[in-house]
C-alpha positions in Angstrom: 85.7 65.4 85.0 87.0 66.7 88.3 84.9 66.5 91.5 82.6 69.5 91.9 83.1 71.7 94.9 79.9 70.5 96.5 81.3 67.0 96.8 84.4 68.2 98.7 86.8 66.7 96.1 89.2 68.3 93.7 92.8 69.4 93.8 94.3 72.8 94.5 97.5 74.7 93.6 100.8 73.6 95.3 101.4 75.6 98.4 104.7 77.4 97.4 103.2 78.4 94.1 100.0 79.6 95.7 102.0 81.6 98.2 103.9 83.4 95.4 100.6 84.0 93.5 99.0 85.4 96.7 101.9 87.8 97.1 101.6 89.0 93.5 97.9 89.2 93.9 98.4 91.7 96.7 99.8 94.4 94.5 96.4 96.0 93.8 95.2 96.4 97.4 98.6 97.5 98.6 99.0 100.1 95.9 95.4 101.2 96.4 95.2 101.5 100.1 98.7 102.3 101.5 98.6 105.9 100.4 95.0 106.6 101.4 95.9 108.2 104.7 98.1 110.6 102.8 95.3 112.0 100.6 94.9 115.2 102.7 98.6 115.9 102.5 98.7 115.2 98.8 96.0 117.8 98.3 98.2 120.4 99.9 101.5 119.3 98.2 100.0 119.0 94.7 97.7 122.0 95.1 94.6 120.2 94.1 91.2 119.2 95.6 89.6 115.9 96.6 88.6 115.0 93.0 92.2 115.7 91.8 93.7 113.3 94.3 91.1 110.7 93.6 92.1 111.0 90.0 95.3 109.2 90.9 93.2 106.3 92.2 91.1 106.4 89.0 94.2 106.3 86.8 95.5 103.3 88.8 92.1 101.4 88.5 91.9 102.2 84.8 95.4 100.8 84.3 94.4 97.7 86.1 91.3 97.3 83.9 93.0 97.9 80.6 96.1 95.9 81.6 94.0 92.8 82.4 92.2 93.0 79.1 95.6 93.1 77.3 97.7 90.8 79.5 95.1 88.1 80.2 94.4 87.1 76.6 98.1 87.4 75.8 98.9 84.9 78.5 96.6 82.4 76.7 98.9 82.7 73.7 102.3 83.1 75.3 102.0 81.3 78.6 101.7 82.6 82.1 105.2 83.0 83.4 106.9 85.5 81.0 104.1 88.1 81.0 103.8 87.9 84.8 107.5 88.5 85.2 107.5 91.3 82.7 104.5 93.1 84.3 105.8 92.8 87.8 109.2 94.2 86.8 107.6 97.2 85.1 105.5 97.8 88.3 108.8 98.3 90.2 109.8 101.1 87.8 106.3 102.6 87.9 106.5 102.8 91.7 109.7 104.8 91.5 108.2 107.1 88.9 105.2 107.8 91.3 107.6 108.7 94.1 109.5 111.1 91.9 106.5 112.7 90.1 106.8 116.5 90.4 103.1 117.3 89.4 99.7 115.8 89.6 99.6 115.2 85.9 102.8 113.1 85.9 101.7 111.2 89.0 98.4 110.3 87.3 100.3 109.0 84.3 102.7 107.0 86.5 99.8 105.5 88.4 98.2 104.4 85.2 101.5 102.6 84.3 101.6 101.1 87.8 98.1 99.7 87.4 98.6 98.4 83.9 101.8 96.5 84.8 100.5 95.4 88.2 97.5 93.8 86.4 99.8 90.9 85.4 99.9 89.6 89.0 96.1 89.6 89.3 94.9 88.4 86.0 97.6 85.7 85.5 97.4 84.7 89.1 93.7 83.8 88.6 94.6 82.0 85.3 97.3 79.9 87.0 94.8 78.8 89.6 92.3 77.9 86.9 95.1 76.0 85.1 96.3 74.0 88.0 93.2 73.5 90.3 90.1 71.3 89.8 86.8 70.8 91.5 86.6 72.0 95.1 90.2 72.9 95.0 89.4 75.7 92.5 87.2 77.7 94.9 89.5 77.0 97.9 92.6 78.2 96.0 90.7 81.3 94.8 89.7 81.7 98.5 93.4 82.0 99.4 93.8 84.8 96.9 90.8 86.6 98.2 92.1 86.2 101.8 95.3 87.8 100.6 93.3 90.6 99.0 91.7 91.1 102.4 94.9 91.0 104.5 96.6 93.5 102.3 94.0 96.2 102.9 94.3 95.5 106.7 98.0 96.1 106.6 98.3 98.8 104.0 96.5 101.7 105.6 98.1 100.9 109.0 101.5 101.0 107.4 100.6 104.0 105.3 99.4 105.9 108.4 102.7 105.1 110.1 104.8 106.1 107.1 103.1 109.2 106.0 104.5 111.2 108.9 108.2 110.4 108.6 108.4 109.5 104.9 105.5 111.5 103.3 103.4 110.2 100.4 106.5 109.9 98.2 108.1 107.6 100.6 105.1 105.4 100.6 105.5 104.9 96.8 109.1 104.0 97.3 108.0 101.3 99.7 105.5 100.0 97.1 108.3 99.8 94.6 110.2 97.6 97.0 107.2 95.4 97.6 106.8 95.0 93.8 110.5 93.9 93.7 109.8 91.3 96.3 106.8 90.0 94.3 109.0 89.7 91.2 111.4 87.5 93.2 108.6 85.3 94.4 107.2 84.8 90.9 110.6 84.1 89.5 111.5 81.5 92.1 108.2 79.8 92.8 105.7 80.1 89.9 106.4 77.6 87.0 104.7 77.7 83.7 101.2 76.3 84.0 99.9 76.5 80.4 101.4 73.8 78.1 102.2 74.7 74.5 99.4 72.5 73.0 96.8 74.5 75.0 98.0 77.9 74.0 95.9 80.0 71.6 97.2 81.1 68.2 95.5 83.2 65.6 96.8 86.6 66.6 94.8 89.5 67.9 91.7 88.5 65.9 91.4 85.3 67.8 92.0 87.1 71.1 89.1 89.5 70.4 86.9 86.7 69.3 87.5 85.0 72.7 86.7 88.2 74.6 83.5 88.6 72.6 82.4 85.1 73.2 82.7 85.2 77.0 80.0 87.9 77.6 77.7 86.1 75.2 77.5 83.3 77.8 74.7 84.4 80.1 76.0 82.4 83.0 79.5 83.9 82.7 78.0 87.4 82.4 75.9 86.9 85.5 78.8 85.6 87.6 81.1 88.3 86.3 78.4 91.0 87.2 78.2 89.6 90.7 82.0 89.7 91.0 82.6 93.1 89.4 79.8 95.1 90.9 80.4 93.4 94.3 83.8 95.0 94.2 82.2 98.2 93.0 80.7 98.4 96.5 84.1 98.0 98.1 85.8 100.6 95.8 83.0 103.2 96.4 83.9 102.9 100.1 87.6 102.9 99.5 87.6 106.1 97.4 85.4 108.1 99.8 86.5 106.7 103.2 89.5 109.1 103.8 87.2 112.1 103.5 84.1 110.5 105.1 85.9 109.3 108.2 88.6 112.0 108.5 86.8 115.1 107.3 83.1 114.3 107.9 83.4 112.4 111.2 86.7 114.1 112.3 88.8 110.9 112.9 92.6 111.2 113.0 94.8 109.5 110.5 95.6 106.7 112.9 92.0 106.1 114.0 90.9 106.1 110.3 93.5 103.5 109.6 92.2 101.3 112.4 88.6 101.6 111.2 89.7 100.8 107.6 91.6 97.8 108.9 88.7 96.4 110.8 86.5 96.6 107.8 89.1 94.9 105.7 89.5 92.2 108.4 85.8 91.4 107.9 86.3 90.7 104.3 89.4 88.5 105.1 87.6 86.6 107.9 84.6 85.9 105.7 86.8 84.7 102.9 88.4 82.3 105.3 85.0 81.0 106.4 83.9 80.6 102.8 87.0 78.5 102.1 85.9 76.1 104.8 82.2 76.0 103.8 82.5 75.8 100.0 83.3 72.0 100.0 80.1 71.4 101.9 77.6 73.7 100.4 79.0 74.6 97.0 79.8 78.0 95.6 76.4 79.1 94.3 74.4 79.0 97.6 77.2 80.9 99.4 77.3 83.4 96.6 73.6 84.1 97.0 74.0 84.5 100.8 76.8 87.0 100.3 74.8 89.1 97.8 71.7 89.2 100.0 73.7 90.5 103.0 75.5 93.0 100.8 72.5 94.6 99.3 70.7 94.7 102.6 73.5 96.5 104.4 74.0 99.0 101.5 70.3 99.8 101.4 70.1 100.5 105.1 73.3 102.6 104.9 71.8 104.7 102.0 68.5 105.1 103.8 70.1 106.4 107.0 72.5 108.7 105.2 69.7 110.3 103.2 68.0 111.3 106.4 71.1 112.7 108.0 70.8 110.3 110.9 74.0 108.2 110.5 76.1 108.1 113.6 79.7 106.9 113.3 79.0 103.5 114.9 76.1 102.7 112.5 78.1 103.8 109.5 81.1 101.7 110.5 78.9 98.7 111.2 77.0 98.8 107.9 80.2 99.3 106.0 81.7 96.3 107.9 78.7 94.2 106.9 79.0 95.2 103.2 82.8 94.5 103.1 82.4 91.2 105.0 79.8 89.9 102.6 82.2 90.4 99.7 84.2 87.5 101.1 81.3 85.2 100.2 80.9 86.8 96.8 84.4 87.2 95.3 85.9 83.7 95.4 82.7 81.9 94.5 81.8 84.2 91.6 85.4 83.8 90.3 85.3 80.0 90.5 81.9 79.8 88.8 82.8 82.3 86.1 86.2 80.8 85.2 84.7 77.4 85.1 82.7 78.5 82.1 85.9 79.0 80.1 88.3 76.2 81.0 90.3 76.7 77.8 90.5 80.5 77.9 91.2 81.1 81.6 93.4 84.1 80.9 90.7 85.8 78.9 88.0 85.0 81.4 90.2 86.3 84.2 90.8 89.5 82.1 87.1 90.1 81.7 86.5 89.7 85.4 89.4 92.0 86.3 88.5 94.6 83.7 85.0 94.8 85.0 86.1 94.9 88.6 88.7 97.7 88.2 86.9 99.5 85.4 84.0 100.0 87.8 86.4 101.1 90.4 87.8 103.7 88.0 84.3 105.0 87.3 83.2 105.0 91.0 86.2 106.8 92.4 85.6 110.3 90.9 81.8 110.0 91.2 81.9 109.7 95.0 83.8 113.0 95.2 81.6 115.1 93.0 79.6 116.4 95.9 82.6 117.4 97.9 83.8 116.2 101.3 80.9 117.3 103.4 78.5 114.3 103.0 78.8 110.5 102.8 75.6 110.3 100.7 77.4 109.9 97.3 79.4 107.0 98.8 76.2 105.3 100.1 74.4 105.7 96.8 77.2 104.3 94.8 77.5 101.3 97.1 73.8 100.6 96.9 73.7 100.9 93.1 76.7 98.5 92.7 75.2 96.0 95.2 71.8 96.1 93.4 73.3 95.2 90.0 75.5 92.4 91.6 72.5 91.0 93.4 70.3 91.0 90.2 73.0 89.0 88.4 73.2 86.5 91.2 69.5 86.0 91.5 69.1 85.6 87.8 71.6 82.8 87.8 70.1 81.2 90.9 66.7 80.8 89.1 68.4 79.5 86.0 70.4 76.9 87.9 67.9 75.4 90.3 67.7 72.1 88.4 71.5 71.8 88.3 73.9 70.6 91.0 75.4 73.4 93.2 79.0 72.9 92.0 81.2 74.6 89.5 81.3 71.7 87.1 77.6 71.7 86.5 77.9 75.2 85.0 80.6 74.3 82.5 79.7 74.3 78.8 79.2 70.8 77.4 82.4 69.1 76.4 84.6 71.9 77.7 84.3 73.5 74.3 86.8 76.2 73.4 85.2 79.7 73.5 87.5 81.1 70.9 
């Protein structure tokens, strides 16, 4: 049995492969955040309101959720490399369709395809790490993916804010198509097959659905997955509402909004980097509990101040920064702990995590726009609700696991039994 993270042992993914996976993993935050500064212009060009524009974000998140549920289990049957290459190639074409879409309806459809195909880089990237890494290397390798997921939001709105003037929102989607092509090249050149033929699942779709049903039946997996998915629910509630909260409610310019957004994303990135250094010493479960505690505290205070109409810009930015930063402690550790529960079905486990993450994002995005653009209260309430559910899942597992070691391996089912 590999060394558990708490012991500082374990092996990680080779650096070239991890670099390519990190690049592919960046497709979601890039495609999510780069066009956010263009939301007001899209409202004008497409003759729609805030909820209509946010529907393009909902379609993308729905595609990511459904795509992971389909592509993840299929990668347990067909291997990792071919589905990942196919999905990344389709995402290039979907980016071009988004740029050429003449109406809101066609843009929404193209965004769904972009999300569905882009899911391959995320769900299979996590599965490859689970295939190749062991012990402390698992959480550290996942930490690199989380750092990438934090760097991309830092860069994306800054680039989007700079491009929306000369290129417009259609030009931003052309840039995204080019980035997807670069990701395809990275996967083709640097990501070998990580799932040997003897470990692949047969049995057709029935076996695939049995695997998906078995995972939520494991209370530990469900708890870790809840912490992961609802933790990201906090982030996506902020992402969906931030263009209107900061630009319309607080009156910030596109450039200033991009800087504020980048600072908050940097907090997530920095905490992910710190987590990567600490996980070998403390183990993933204690760090997960710390992150959840900070997250729910910041969201509760944000909601309380918003409900009293006493929320200055500095306080709002600071509390959102705390909420986003705490996700750096939640995401990598919850992922490592959850996938360790299903060592022989990593693609399916990754699919459930991703579907929960982006399914919640698809639900949250339109909800935060229901009350219009004049108040940040719906955003704050959605953030608090998500943080509360994530924290409950983490606390439940903390009580259940007090007698066990703090590492990933202590939470694995006895004998690494196959969940399918």
